[in-house]
mmJSON file of the N, C-alpha and C atoms, coordinates in Angstrom:
{"data_MODEL":{"atom_site":{
"group_PDB":["ATOM","ATOM","ATOM","ATOM","ATOM","ATOM","ATOM","ATOM","ATOM","ATOM","ATOM","ATOM","ATOM","ATOM","ATOM","ATOM","ATOM","ATOM","ATOM","ATOM","ATOM","ATOM","ATOM","ATOM","ATOM","ATOM","ATOM","ATOM","ATOM","ATOM","ATOM","ATOM","ATOM","ATOM","ATOM","ATOM","ATOM","ATOM","ATOM","ATOM","ATOM","ATOM","ATOM","ATOM","ATOM","ATOM","ATOM","ATOM","ATOM","ATOM","ATOM","ATOM","ATOM","ATOM","ATOM","ATOM","ATOM","ATOM","ATOM","ATOM","ATOM","ATOM","ATOM","ATOM","ATOM","ATOM","ATOM","ATOM","ATOM","ATOM","ATOM","ATOM","ATOM","ATOM","ATOM","ATOM","ATOM","ATOM","ATOM","ATOM","ATOM","ATOM","ATOM","ATOM","ATOM","ATOM","ATOM","ATOM","ATOM","ATOM","ATOM","ATOM","ATOM","ATOM","ATOM","ATOM","ATOM","ATOM","ATOM","ATOM","ATOM","ATOM","ATOM","ATOM","ATOM","ATOM","ATOM","ATOM","ATOM","ATOM","ATOM","ATOM","ATOM","ATOM","ATOM","ATOM","ATOM","ATOM","ATOM","ATOM","ATOM","ATOM","ATOM","ATOM","ATOM","ATOM","ATOM","ATOM","ATOM","ATOM","ATOM","ATOM","ATOM","ATOM","ATOM","ATOM","ATOM","ATOM","ATOM","ATOM","ATOM","ATOM","ATOM","ATOM","ATOM","ATOM","ATOM","ATOM","ATOM","ATOM","ATOM","ATOM","ATOM","ATOM","ATOM","ATOM","ATOM","ATOM","ATOM","ATOM","ATOM","ATOM","ATOM","ATOM","ATOM","ATOM","ATOM","ATOM","ATOM","ATOM","ATOM","ATOM","ATOM","ATOM","ATOM","ATOM","ATOM","ATOM","ATOM","ATOM","ATOM","ATOM","ATOM","ATOM","ATOM","ATOM","ATOM","ATOM","ATOM","ATOM","ATOM","ATOM","ATOM","ATOM","ATOM","ATOM","ATOM","ATOM","ATOM","ATOM","ATOM","ATOM","ATOM","ATOM","ATOM","ATOM","ATOM","ATOM","ATOM","ATOM","ATOM","ATOM","ATOM","ATOM","ATOM","ATOM","ATOM","ATOM","ATOM","ATOM","ATOM","ATOM","ATOM","ATOM","ATOM","ATOM","ATOM","ATOM","ATOM","ATOM","ATOM","ATOM","ATOM","ATOM","ATOM","ATOM","ATOM"],
"id":[1,2,3,4,5,6,7,8,9,10,11,12,13,14,15,16,17,18,19,20,21,22,23,24,25,26,27,28,29,30,31,32,33,34,35,36,37,38,39,40,41,42,43,44,45,46,47,48,49,50,51,52,53,54,55,56,57,58,59,60,61,62,63,64,65,66,67,68,69,70,71,72,73,74,75,76,77,78,79,80,81,82,83,84,85,86,87,88,89,90,91,92,93,94,95,96,97,98,99,100,101,102,103,104,105,106,107,108,109,110,111,112,113,114,115,116,117,118,119,120,121,122,123,124,125,126,127,128,129,130,131,132,133,134,135,136,137,138,139,140,141,142,143,144,145,146,147,148,149,150,151,152,153,154,155,156,157,158,159,160,161,162,163,164,165,166,167,168,169,170,171,172,173,174,175,176,177,178,179,180,181,182,183,184,185,186,187,188,189,190,191,192,193,194,195,196,197,198,199,200,201,202,203,204,205,206,207,208,209,210,211,212,213,214,215,216,217,218,219,220,221,222,223,224,225,226,227,228,229,230,231,232,233,234,235,236,237],
"type_symbol":["N","C","C","N","C","C","N","C","C","N","C","C","N","C","C","N","C","C","N","C","C","N","C","C","N","C","C","N","C","C","N","C","C","N","C","C","N","C","C","N","C","C","N","C","C","N","C","C","N","C","C","N","C","C","N","C","C","N","C","C","N","C","C","N","C","C","N","C","C","N","C","C","N","C","C","N","C","C","N","C","C","N","C","C","N","C","C","N","C","C","N","C","C","N","C","C","N","C","C","N","C","C","N","C","C","N","C","C","N","C","C","N","C","C","N","C","C","N","C","C","N","C","C","N","C","C","N","C","C","N","C","C","N","C","C","N","C","C","N","C","C","N","C","C","N","C","C","N","C","C","N","C","C","N","C","C","N","C","C","N","C","C","N","C","C","N","C","C","N","C","C","N","C","C","N","C","C","N","C","C","N","C","C","N","C","C","N","C","C","N","C","C","N","C","C","N","C","C","N","C","C","N","C","C","N","C","C","N","C","C","N","C","C","N","C","C","N","C","C","N","C","C","N","C","C","N","C","C","N","C","C","N","C","C","N","C","C"],
"label_atom_id":["N","CA","C","N","CA","C","N","CA","C","N","CA","C","N","CA","C","N","CA","C","N","CA","C","N","CA","C","N","CA","C","N","CA","C","N","CA","C","N","CA","C","N","CA","C","N","CA","C","N","CA","C","N","CA","C","N","CA","C","N","CA","C","N","CA","C","N","CA","C","N","CA","C","N","CA","C","N","CA","C","N","CA","C","N","CA","C","N","CA","C","N","CA","C","N","CA","C","N","CA","C","N","CA","C","N","CA","C","N","CA","C","N","CA","C","N","CA","C","N","CA","C","N","CA","C","N","CA","C","N","CA","C","N","CA","C","N","CA","C","N","CA","C","N","CA","C","N","CA","C","N","CA","C","N","CA","C","N","CA","C","N","CA","C","N","CA","C","N","CA","C","N","CA","C","N","CA","C","N","CA","C","N","CA","C","N","CA","C","N","CA","C","N","CA","C","N","CA","C","N","CA","C","N","CA","C","N","CA","C","N","CA","C","N","CA","C","N","CA","C","N","CA","C","N","CA","C","N","CA","C","N","CA","C","N","CA","C","N","CA","C","N","CA","C","N","CA","C","N","CA","C","N","CA","C","N","CA","C","N","CA","C","N","CA","C","N","CA","C","N","CA","C","N","CA","C"],
"label_alt_id":[null,null,null,null,null,null,null,null,null,null,null,null,null,null,null,null,null,null,null,null,null,null,null,null,null,null,null,null,null,null,null,null,null,null,null,null,null,null,null,null,null,null,null,null,null,null,null,null,null,null,null,null,null,null,null,null,null,null,null,null,null,null,null,null,null,null,null,null,null,null,null,null,null,null,null,null,null,null,null,null,null,null,null,null,null,null,null,null,null,null,null,null,null,null,null,null,null,null,null,null,null,null,null,null,null,null,null,null,null,null,null,null,null,null,null,null,null,null,null,null,null,null,null,null,null,null,null,null,null,null,null,null,null,null,null,null,null,null,null,null,null,null,null,null,null,null,null,null,null,null,null,null,null,null,null,null,null,null,null,null,null,null,null,null,null,null,null,null,null,null,null,null,null,null,null,null,null,null,null,null,null,null,null,null,null,null,null,null,null,null,null,null,null,null,null,null,null,null,null,null,null,null,null,null,null,null,null,null,null,null,null,null,null,null,null,null,null,null,null,null,null,null,null,null,null,null,null,null,null,null,null,null,null,null,null,null,null],
"label_comp_id":["UNK","UNK","UNK","UNK","UNK","UNK","UNK","UNK","UNK","UNK","UNK","UNK","UNK","UNK","UNK","UNK","UNK","UNK","UNK","UNK","UNK","UNK","UNK","UNK","UNK","UNK","UNK","UNK","UNK","UNK","UNK","UNK","UNK","UNK","UNK","UNK","UNK","UNK","UNK","UNK","UNK","UNK","UNK","UNK","UNK","UNK","UNK","UNK","UNK","UNK","UNK","UNK","UNK","UNK","UNK","UNK","UNK","UNK","UNK","UNK","UNK","UNK","UNK","UNK","UNK","UNK","UNK","UNK","UNK","UNK","UNK","UNK","UNK","UNK","UNK","UNK","UNK","UNK","UNK","UNK","UNK","UNK","UNK","UNK","UNK","UNK","UNK","UNK","UNK","UNK","UNK","UNK","UNK","UNK","UNK","UNK","UNK","UNK","UNK","UNK","UNK","UNK","UNK","UNK","UNK","UNK","UNK","UNK","UNK","UNK","UNK","UNK","UNK","UNK","UNK","UNK","UNK","UNK","UNK","UNK","UNK","UNK","UNK","UNK","UNK","UNK","UNK","UNK","UNK","UNK","UNK","UNK","UNK","UNK","UNK","UNK","UNK","UNK","UNK","UNK","UNK","UNK","UNK","UNK","UNK","UNK","UNK","UNK","UNK","UNK","UNK","UNK","UNK","UNK","UNK","UNK","UNK","UNK","UNK","UNK","UNK","UNK","UNK","UNK","UNK","UNK","UNK","UNK","UNK","UNK","UNK","UNK","UNK","UNK","UNK","UNK","UNK","UNK","UNK","UNK","UNK","UNK","UNK","UNK","UNK","UNK","UNK","UNK","UNK","UNK","UNK","UNK","UNK","UNK","UNK","UNK","UNK","UNK","UNK","UNK","UNK","UNK","UNK","UNK","UNK","UNK","UNK","UNK","UNK","UNK","UNK","UNK","UNK","UNK","UNK","UNK","UNK","UNK","UNK","UNK","UNK","UNK","UNK","UNK","UNK","UNK","UNK","UNK","UNK","UNK","UNK","UNK","UNK","UNK","UNK","UNK","UNK"],
"label_asym_id":["A","A","A","A","A","A","A","A","A","A","A","A","A","A","A","A","A","A","A","A","A","A","A","A","A","A","A","A","A","A","A","A","A","A","A","A","A","A","A","A","A","A","A","A","A","A","A","A","A","A","A","A","A","A","A","A","A","A","A","A","A","A","A","A","A","A","A","A","A","A","A","A","A","A","A","A","A","A","A","A","A","A","A","A","A","A","A","A","A","A","A","A","A","A","A","A","A","A","A","A","A","A","A","A","A","A","A","A","A","A","A","A","A","A","A","A","A","A","A","A","A","A","A","A","A","A","A","A","A","A","A","A","A","A","A","A","A","A","A","A","A","A","A","A","A","A","A","A","A","A","A","A","A","A","A","A","A","A","A","A","A","A","A","A","A","A","A","A","A","A","A","A","A","A","A","A","A","A","A","A","A","A","A","A","A","A","A","A","A","A","A","A","A","A","A","A","A","A","A","A","A","A","A","A","A","A","A","A","A","A","A","A","A","A","A","A","A","A","A","A","A","A","A","A","A","A","A","A","A","A","A","A","A","A","A","A","A"],
"label_entity_id":["1","1","1","1","1","1","1","1","1","1","1","1","1","1","1","1","1","1","1","1","1","1","1","1","1","1","1","1","1","1","1","1","1","1","1","1","1","1","1","1","1","1","1","1","1","1","1","1","1","1","1","1","1","1","1","1","1","1","1","1","1","1","1","1","1","1","1","1","1","1","1","1","1","1","1","1","1","1","1","1","1","1","1","1","1","1","1","1","1","1","1","1","1","1","1","1","1","1","1","1","1","1","1","1","1","1","1","1","1","1","1","1","1","1","1","1","1","1","1","1","1","1","1","1","1","1","1","1","1","1","1","1","1","1","1","1","1","1","1","1","1","1","1","1","1","1","1","1","1","1","1","1","1","1","1","1","1","1","1","1","1","1","1","1","1","1","1","1","1","1","1","1","1","1","1","1","1","1","1","1","1","1","1","1","1","1","1","1","1","1","1","1","1","1","1","1","1","1","1","1","1","1","1","1","1","1","1","1","1","1","1","1","1","1","1","1","1","1","1","1","1","1","1","1","1","1","1","1","1","1","1","1","1","1","1","1","1"],
"label_seq_id":[1,1,1,2,2,2,3,3,3,4,4,4,5,5,5,6,6,6,7,7,7,8,8,8,9,9,9,10,10,10,11,11,11,12,12,12,13,13,13,14,14,14,15,15,15,16,16,16,17,17,17,18,18,18,19,19,19,20,20,20,21,21,21,22,22,22,23,23,23,24,24,24,25,25,25,26,26,26,27,27,27,28,28,28,29,29,29,30,30,30,31,31,31,32,32,32,33,33,33,34,34,34,35,35,35,36,36,36,37,37,37,38,38,38,39,39,39,40,40,40,41,41,41,42,42,42,43,43,43,44,44,44,45,45,45,46,46,46,47,47,47,48,48,48,49,49,49,50,50,50,51,51,51,52,52,52,53,53,53,54,54,54,55,55,55,56,56,56,57,57,57,58,58,58,59,59,59,60,60,60,61,61,61,62,62,62,63,63,63,64,64,64,65,65,65,66,66,66,67,67,67,68,68,68,69,69,69,70,70,70,71,71,71,72,72,72,73,73,73,74,74,74,75,75,75,76,76,76,77,77,77,78,78,78,79,79,79],
"pdbx_PDB_ins_code":[null,null,null,null,null,null,null,null,null,null,null,null,null,null,null,null,null,null,null,null,null,null,null,null,null,null,null,null,null,null,null,null,null,null,null,null,null,null,null,null,null,null,null,null,null,null,null,null,null,null,null,null,null,null,null,null,null,null,null,null,null,null,null,null,null,null,null,null,null,null,null,null,null,null,null,null,null,null,null,null,null,null,null,null,null,null,null,null,null,null,null,null,null,null,null,null,null,null,null,null,null,null,null,null,null,null,null,null,null,null,null,null,null,null,null,null,null,null,null,null,null,null,null,null,null,null,null,null,null,null,null,null,null,null,null,null,null,null,null,null,null,null,null,null,null,null,null,null,null,null,null,null,null,null,null,null,null,null,null,null,null,null,null,null,null,null,null,null,null,null,null,null,null,null,null,null,null,null,null,null,null,null,null,null,null,null,null,null,null,null,null,null,null,null,null,null,null,null,null,null,null,null,null,null,null,null,null,null,null,null,null,null,null,null,null,null,null,null,null,null,null,null,null,null,null,null,null,null,null,null,null,null,null,null,null,null,null],
"Cartn_x":[171.897,173.07,173.712,174.111,174.807,176.269,176.796,178.304,178.986,180.175,181.042,181.646,182.302,182.883,183.872,184.729,185.738,185.08,184.048,183.234,182.431,181.894,181.199,182.215,183.391,184.367,184.773,185.135,185.516,184.374,183.14,182.041,181.961,182.055,182.026,183.235,184.393,185.524,185.36,184.876,184.607,183.578,182.502,181.482,182.11,182.834,183.467,184.364,185.202,186.046,185.291,184.248,183.409,182.797,182.276,181.709,182.734,183.959,185.083,185.34,185.35,185.558,184.458,183.169,182.074,182.138,182.464,182.416,183.715,184.776,185.936,185.607,184.856,184.459,183.618,182.677,181.788,182.615,183.605,184.509,185.199,185.745,186.562,185.641,184.384,183.521,183.4,183.417,183.324,184.598,185.779,186.957,187.072,186.6,186.547,185.758,184.618,183.82,184.519,185.2,185.973,187.094,187.835,188.901,188.32,187.187,186.637,186.251,185.686,185.316,186.564,187.625,188.917,189.666,189.093,189.6,190.77,190.888,191.862,191.266,191.036,190.231,191.128,192.421,193.252,193.263,193.359,193.285,191.942,190.927,189.555,189.324,189.875,189.667,190.394,191.59,192.373,191.631,191.008,190.213,188.97,188.408,187.296,187.594,188.834,189.262,189.487,190.051,190.168,188.855,187.971,186.516,185.962,186.057,185.503,186.115,187.463,188.21,187.701,187.506,186.967,185.648,184.774,183.404,183.347,184.198,184.263,184.803,185.797,186.385,185.308,184.571,183.553,182.576,182.068,181.149,181.684,182.949,183.513,183.574,184.038,184.079,182.696,181.687,180.333,179.845,180.212,179.913,180.634,181.878,182.597,181.912,181.418,180.765,179.556,178.813,177.586,177.961,179.084,179.585,179.871,180.426,180.808,179.537,178.532,177.206,176.577,176.576,175.978,176.763,178.051,179.05,179.289,179.375,179.556,180.746,181.988,183.149,183.864,183.946,184.621,185.456,186.59,187.446,187.993,188.014,188.647,190.123,190.928,192.315,192.546,193.31,193.655,194.347,193.948,194.519,195.627],
"Cartn_y":[58.999,58.391,59.486,58.964,59.853,59.932,61.014,61.279,61.107,60.502,60.558,61.971,62.131,63.502,63.956,63.162,63.579,63.943,63.128,63.382,64.712,65.07,66.279,67.471,67.308,68.281,68.542,67.51,67.688,68.388,68.051,68.66,70.098,70.495,71.903,72.69,72.073,72.741,72.971,71.987,72.132,73.194,73.244,74.275,75.622,75.712,77.0,77.554,76.721,77.077,77.532,76.8,77.097,78.529,78.817,80.092,81.21,80.91,81.93,82.315,81.234,81.518,82.251,81.953,82.696,84.198,84.511,85.911,86.577,85.901,86.44,86.802,85.954,86.261,87.498,87.624,88.763,90.043,90.012,91.131,91.467,90.396,90.55,91.214,90.948,91.511,93.021,93.385,94.82,95.5,94.915,95.461,95.509,94.528,94.441,95.712,95.908,97.002,98.376,98.561,99.765,99.966,98.847,98.922,99.362,98.774,99.124,100.692,101.103,102.541,103.455,102.984,103.674,103.469,102.698,102.472,101.478,100.594,99.649,98.353,98.211,97.075,95.796,95.831,94.656,93.995,94.884,94.504,93.934,94.619,94.192,92.792,92.453,91.086,90.022,90.524,89.486,89.152,90.238,89.92,89.169,89.386,88.598,87.059,86.826,85.433,84.767,85.515,85.043,84.718,85.531,85.406,84.085,83.91,82.68,81.393,81.519,80.331,80.091,81.14,80.914,80.365,80.915,80.366,78.871,78.436,77.045,76.17,76.676,75.963,75.851,76.949,77.008,75.911,75.775,74.689,73.314,73.126,71.875,71.544,72.44,72.227,71.981,72.701,72.425,71.078,70.538,69.19,68.245,68.446,67.567,67.35,68.528,68.548,67.678,67.828,66.978,65.49,65.192,63.777,63.229,64.011,63.644,63.369,64.29,64.09,62.698,62.429,61.241,60.039,60.215,59.158,58.367,59.227,58.687,59.588,59.129,59.931,59.089,59.516,58.778,59.644,59.305,60.09,59.153,59.527,58.781,59.222,58.32,58.821,59.586,60.629,61.371,60.451,60.771,59.932,60.665],
"Cartn_z":[190.381,191.023,191.979,193.083,194.048,193.724,193.93,193.625,195.043,194.905,196.188,196.336,197.475,197.743,196.61,196.152,195.172,193.857,193.477,192.291,192.389,193.533,193.818,193.708,194.364,194.295,192.798,192.027,190.634,189.922,190.046,189.357,189.735,190.994,191.44,190.83,190.833,190.263,188.768,187.995,186.601,186.304,187.079,187.003,187.315,188.34,188.71,187.573,187.06,185.976,184.745,184.46,183.322,183.539,184.694,185.085,184.995,185.445,185.332,183.92,182.997,181.589,181.006,181.431,180.836,181.207,182.478,182.858,182.239,182.116,181.442,179.971,179.242,177.895,177.917,178.82,178.947,179.02,179.873,180.164,178.883,178.185,177.052,175.92,175.843,174.876,175.099,176.336,176.682,176.208,176.539,176.045,174.584,173.887,172.475,171.911,172.471,172.051,172.246,173.361,173.581,172.583,172.326,171.341,169.969,169.517,168.206,168.247,169.415,169.467,169.388,169.894,169.793,168.408,167.509,166.244,166.196,167.198,167.205,166.795,165.471,164.896,165.064,164.85,164.99,166.4,167.311,168.695,169.054,168.569,168.801,168.325,167.075,166.526,167.252,167.747,168.643,169.914,170.527,171.744,171.363,170.303,169.719,169.644,169.096,169.031,170.314,171.274,172.574,173.291,173.042,173.546,173.044,171.796,171.134,171.689,171.884,172.548,173.953,174.716,176.061,176.152,175.242,175.137,174.824,173.902,173.463,174.676,175.363,176.526,177.653,177.783,178.845,178.506,177.355,176.98,177.164,176.884,177.195,178.643,179.443,180.916,181.437,181.058,181.49,181.035,179.832,179.476,180.256,180.648,181.491,182.831,183.358,184.691,184.647,183.487,183.336,183.223,182.555,182.468,183.821,184.652,186.032,186.73,186.669,187.343,186.928,185.604,185.109,185.204,185.684,185.869,184.584,183.525,182.195,181.584,181.951,181.395,180.416,179.265,178.206,177.311,176.947,176.036,175.016,173.776,172.655,172.596,172.326,172.172,170.919,170.948,169.722,168.752,167.507,166.382,165.67],
"occupancy":[1.0,1.0,1.0,1.0,1.0,1.0,1.0,1.0,1.0,1.0,1.0,1.0,1.0,1.0,1.0,1.0,1.0,1.0,1.0,1.0,1.0,1.0,1.0,1.0,1.0,1.0,1.0,1.0,1.0,1.0,1.0,1.0,1.0,1.0,1.0,1.0,1.0,1.0,1.0,1.0,1.0,1.0,1.0,1.0,1.0,1.0,1.0,1.0,1.0,1.0,1.0,1.0,1.0,1.0,1.0,1.0,1.0,1.0,1.0,1.0,1.0,1.0,1.0,1.0,1.0,1.0,1.0,1.0,1.0,1.0,1.0,1.0,1.0,1.0,1.0,1.0,1.0,1.0,1.0,1.0,1.0,1.0,1.0,1.0,1.0,1.0,1.0,1.0,1.0,1.0,1.0,1.0,1.0,1.0,1.0,1.0,1.0,1.0,1.0,1.0,1.0,1.0,1.0,1.0,1.0,1.0,1.0,1.0,1.0,1.0,1.0,1.0,1.0,1.0,1.0,1.0,1.0,1.0,1.0,1.0,1.0,1.0,1.0,1.0,1.0,1.0,1.0,1.0,1.0,1.0,1.0,1.0,1.0,1.0,1.0,1.0,1.0,1.0,1.0,1.0,1.0,1.0,1.0,1.0,1.0,1.0,1.0,1.0,1.0,1.0,1.0,1.0,1.0,1.0,1.0,1.0,1.0,1.0,1.0,1.0,1.0,1.0,1.0,1.0,1.0,1.0,1.0,1.0,1.0,1.0,1.0,1.0,1.0,1.0,1.0,1.0,1.0,1.0,1.0,1.0,1.0,1.0,1.0,1.0,1.0,1.0,1.0,1.0,1.0,1.0,1.0,1.0,1.0,1.0,1.0,1.0,1.0,1.0,1.0,1.0,1.0,1.0,1.0,1.0,1.0,1.0,1.0,1.0,1.0,1.0,1.0,1.0,1.0,1.0,1.0,1.0,1.0,1.0,1.0,1.0,1.0,1.0,1.0,1.0,1.0,1.0,1.0,1.0,1.0,1.0,1.0,1.0,1.0,1.0,1.0,1.0,1.0],
"B_iso_or_equiv":[0.0,0.0,0.0,0.0,0.0,0.0,0.0,0.0,0.0,0.0,0.0,0.0,0.0,0.0,0.0,0.0,0.0,0.0,0.0,0.0,0.0,0.0,0.0,0.0,0.0,0.0,0.0,0.0,0.0,0.0,0.0,0.0,0.0,0.0,0.0,0.0,0.0,0.0,0.0,0.0,0.0,0.0,0.0,0.0,0.0,0.0,0.0,0.0,0.0,0.0,0.0,0.0,0.0,0.0,0.0,0.0,0.0,0.0,0.0,0.0,0.0,0.0,0.0,0.0,0.0,0.0,0.0,0.0,0.0,0.0,0.0,0.0,0.0,0.0,0.0,0.0,0.0,0.0,0.0,0.0,0.0,0.0,0.0,0.0,0.0,0.0,0.0,0.0,0.0,0.0,0.0,0.0,0.0,0.0,0.0,0.0,0.0,0.0,0.0,0.0,0.0,0.0,0.0,0.0,0.0,0.0,0.0,0.0,0.0,0.0,0.0,0.0,0.0,0.0,0.0,0.0,0.0,0.0,0.0,0.0,0.0,0.0,0.0,0.0,0.0,0.0,0.0,0.0,0.0,0.0,0.0,0.0,0.0,0.0,0.0,0.0,0.0,0.0,0.0,0.0,0.0,0.0,0.0,0.0,0.0,0.0,0.0,0.0,0.0,0.0,0.0,0.0,0.0,0.0,0.0,0.0,0.0,0.0,0.0,0.0,0.0,0.0,0.0,0.0,0.0,0.0,0.0,0.0,0.0,0.0,0.0,0.0,0.0,0.0,0.0,0.0,0.0,0.0,0.0,0.0,0.0,0.0,0.0,0.0,0.0,0.0,0.0,0.0,0.0,0.0,0.0,0.0,0.0,0.0,0.0,0.0,0.0,0.0,0.0,0.0,0.0,0.0,0.0,0.0,0.0,0.0,0.0,0.0,0.0,0.0,0.0,0.0,0.0,0.0,0.0,0.0,0.0,0.0,0.0,0.0,0.0,0.0,0.0,0.0,0.0,0.0,0.0,0.0,0.0,0.0,0.0,0.0,0.0,0.0,0.0,0.0,0.0],
"pdbx_formal_charge":[null,null,null,null,null,null,null,null,null,null,null,null,null,null,null,null,null,null,null,null,null,null,null,null,null,null,null,null,null,null,null,null,null,null,null,null,null,null,null,null,null,null,null,null,null,null,null,null,null,null,null,null,null,null,null,null,null,null,null,null,null,null,null,null,null,null,null,null,null,null,null,null,null,null,null,null,null,null,null,null,null,null,null,null,null,null,null,null,null,null,null,null,null,null,null,null,null,null,null,null,null,null,null,null,null,null,null,null,null,null,null,null,null,null,null,null,null,null,null,null,null,null,null,null,null,null,null,null,null,null,null,null,null,null,null,null,null,null,null,null,null,null,null,null,null,null,null,null,null,null,null,null,null,null,null,null,null,null,null,null,null,null,null,null,null,null,null,null,null,null,null,null,null,null,null,null,null,null,null,null,null,null,null,null,null,null,null,null,null,null,null,null,null,null,null,null,null,null,null,null,null,null,null,null,null,null,null,null,null,null,null,null,null,null,null,null,null,null,null,null,null,null,null,null,null,null,null,null,null,null,null,null,null,null,null,null,null],
"auth_seq_id":[1,1,1,2,2,2,3,3,3,4,4,4,5,5,5,6,6,6,7,7,7,8,8,8,9,9,9,10,10,10,11,11,11,12,12,12,13,13,13,14,14,14,15,15,15,16,16,16,17,17,17,18,18,18,19,19,19,20,20,20,21,21,21,22,22,22,23,23,23,24,24,24,25,25,25,26,26,26,27,27,27,28,28,28,29,29,29,30,30,30,31,31,31,32,32,32,33,33,33,34,34,34,35,35,35,36,36,36,37,37,37,38,38,38,39,39,39,40,40,40,41,41,41,42,42,42,43,43,43,44,44,44,45,45,45,46,46,46,47,47,47,48,48,48,49,49,49,50,50,50,51,51,51,52,52,52,53,53,53,54,54,54,55,55,55,56,56,56,57,57,57,58,58,58,59,59,59,60,60,60,61,61,61,62,62,62,63,63,63,64,64,64,65,65,65,66,66,66,67,67,67,68,68,68,69,69,69,70,70,70,71,71,71,72,72,72,73,73,73,74,74,74,75,75,75,76,76,76,77,77,77,78,78,78,79,79,79],
"auth_comp_id":["UNK","UNK","UNK","UNK","UNK","UNK","UNK","UNK","UNK","UNK","UNK","UNK","UNK","UNK","UNK","UNK","UNK","UNK","UNK","UNK","UNK","UNK","UNK","UNK","UNK","UNK","UNK","UNK","UNK","UNK","UNK","UNK","UNK","UNK","UNK","UNK","UNK","UNK","UNK","UNK","UNK","UNK","UNK","UNK","UNK","UNK","UNK","UNK","UNK","UNK","UNK","UNK","UNK","UNK","UNK","UNK","UNK","UNK","UNK","UNK","UNK","UNK","UNK","UNK","UNK","UNK","UNK","UNK","UNK","UNK","UNK","UNK","UNK","UNK","UNK","UNK","UNK","UNK","UNK","UNK","UNK","UNK","UNK","UNK","UNK","UNK","UNK","UNK","UNK","UNK","UNK","UNK","UNK","UNK","UNK","UNK","UNK","UNK","UNK","UNK","UNK","UNK","UNK","UNK","UNK","UNK","UNK","UNK","UNK","UNK","UNK","UNK","UNK","UNK","UNK","UNK","UNK","UNK","UNK","UNK","UNK","UNK","UNK","UNK","UNK","UNK","UNK","UNK","UNK","UNK","UNK","UNK","UNK","UNK","UNK","UNK","UNK","UNK","UNK","UNK","UNK","UNK","UNK","UNK","UNK","UNK","UNK","UNK","UNK","UNK","UNK","UNK","UNK","UNK","UNK","UNK","UNK","UNK","UNK","UNK","UNK","UNK","UNK","UNK","UNK","UNK","UNK","UNK","UNK","UNK","UNK","UNK","UNK","UNK","UNK","UNK","UNK","UNK","UNK","UNK","UNK","UNK","UNK","UNK","UNK","UNK","UNK","UNK","UNK","UNK","UNK","UNK","UNK","UNK","UNK","UNK","UNK","UNK","UNK","UNK","UNK","UNK","UNK","UNK","UNK","UNK","UNK","UNK","UNK","UNK","UNK","UNK","UNK","UNK","UNK","UNK","UNK","UNK","UNK","UNK","UNK","UNK","UNK","UNK","UNK","UNK","UNK","UNK","UNK","UNK","UNK","UNK","UNK","UNK","UNK","UNK","UNK"],
"auth_asym_id":["A","A","A","A","A","A","A","A","A","A","A","A","A","A","A","A","A","A","A","A","A","A","A","A","A","A","A","A","A","A","A","A","A","A","A","A","A","A","A","A","A","A","A","A","A","A","A","A","A","A","A","A","A","A","A","A","A","A","A","A","A","A","A","A","A","A","A","A","A","A","A","A","A","A","A","A","A","A","A","A","A","A","A","A","A","A","A","A","A","A","A","A","A","A","A","A","A","A","A","A","A","A","A","A","A","A","A","A","A","A","A","A","A","A","A","A","A","A","A","A","A","A","A","A","A","A","A","A","A","A","A","A","A","A","A","A","A","A","A","A","A","A","A","A","A","A","A","A","A","A","A","A","A","A","A","A","A","A","A","A","A","A","A","A","A","A","A","A","A","A","A","A","A","A","A","A","A","A","A","A","A","A","A","A","A","A","A","A","A","A","A","A","A","A","A","A","A","A","A","A","A","A","A","A","A","A","A","A","A","A","A","A","A","A","A","A","A","A","A","A","A","A","A","A","A","A","A","A","A","A","A","A","A","A","A","A","A"],
"auth_atom_id":["N","CA","C","N","CA","C","N","CA","C","N","CA","C","N","CA","C","N","CA","C","N","CA","C","N","CA","C","N","CA","C","N","CA","C","N","CA","C","N","CA","C","N","CA","C","N","CA","C","N","CA","C","N","CA","C","N","CA","C","N","CA","C","N","CA","C","N","CA","C","N","CA","C","N","CA","C","N","CA","C","N","CA","C","N","CA","C","N","CA","C","N","CA","C","N","CA","C","N","CA","C","N","CA","C","N","CA","C","N","CA","C","N","CA","C","N","CA","C","N","CA","C","N","CA","C","N","CA","C","N","CA","C","N","CA","C","N","CA","C","N","CA","C","N","CA","C","N","CA","C","N","CA","C","N","CA","C","N","CA","C","N","CA","C","N","CA","C","N","CA","C","N","CA","C","N","CA","C","N","CA","C","N","CA","C","N","CA","C","N","CA","C","N","CA","C","N","CA","C","N","CA","C","N","CA","C","N","CA","C","N","CA","C","N","CA","C","N","CA","C","N","CA","C","N","CA","C","N","CA","C","N","CA","C","N","CA","C","N","CA","C","N","CA","C","N","CA","C","N","CA","C","N","CA","C","N","CA","C","N","CA","C","N","CA","C","N","CA","C","N","CA","C","N","CA","C"],
"pdbx_PDB_model_num":[1,1,1,1,1,1,1,1,1,1,1,1,1,1,1,1,1,1,1,1,1,1,1,1,1,1,1,1,1,1,1,1,1,1,1,1,1,1,1,1,1,1,1,1,1,1,1,1,1,1,1,1,1,1,1,1,1,1,1,1,1,1,1,1,1,1,1,1,1,1,1,1,1,1,1,1,1,1,1,1,1,1,1,1,1,1,1,1,1,1,1,1,1,1,1,1,1,1,1,1,1,1,1,1,1,1,1,1,1,1,1,1,1,1,1,1,1,1,1,1,1,1,1,1,1,1,1,1,1,1,1,1,1,1,1,1,1,1,1,1,1,1,1,1,1,1,1,1,1,1,1,1,1,1,1,1,1,1,1,1,1,1,1,1,1,1,1,1,1,1,1,1,1,1,1,1,1,1,1,1,1,1,1,1,1,1,1,1,1,1,1,1,1,1,1,1,1,1,1,1,1,1,1,1,1,1,1,1,1,1,1,1,1,1,1,1,1,1,1,1,1,1,1,1,1,1,1,1,1,1,1,1,1,1,1,1,1]
}}}
């Protein structure tokens, strides 16, 4: 199925944001490692939690981009 211009733009934006989150998580992992080396375990754990959050959000955005591509976008209402 072909995407119209706005769908293509949305997909590119979602993929770009997912990529930004992925690279941010990579950089955060480097910072976490340095913090551990410096003995700042509490700060390292906080960075690790942020990294896990970014990775989860990156996966969601990548999934949304695939839904746009497949033209199958569905959301259940929060209960």
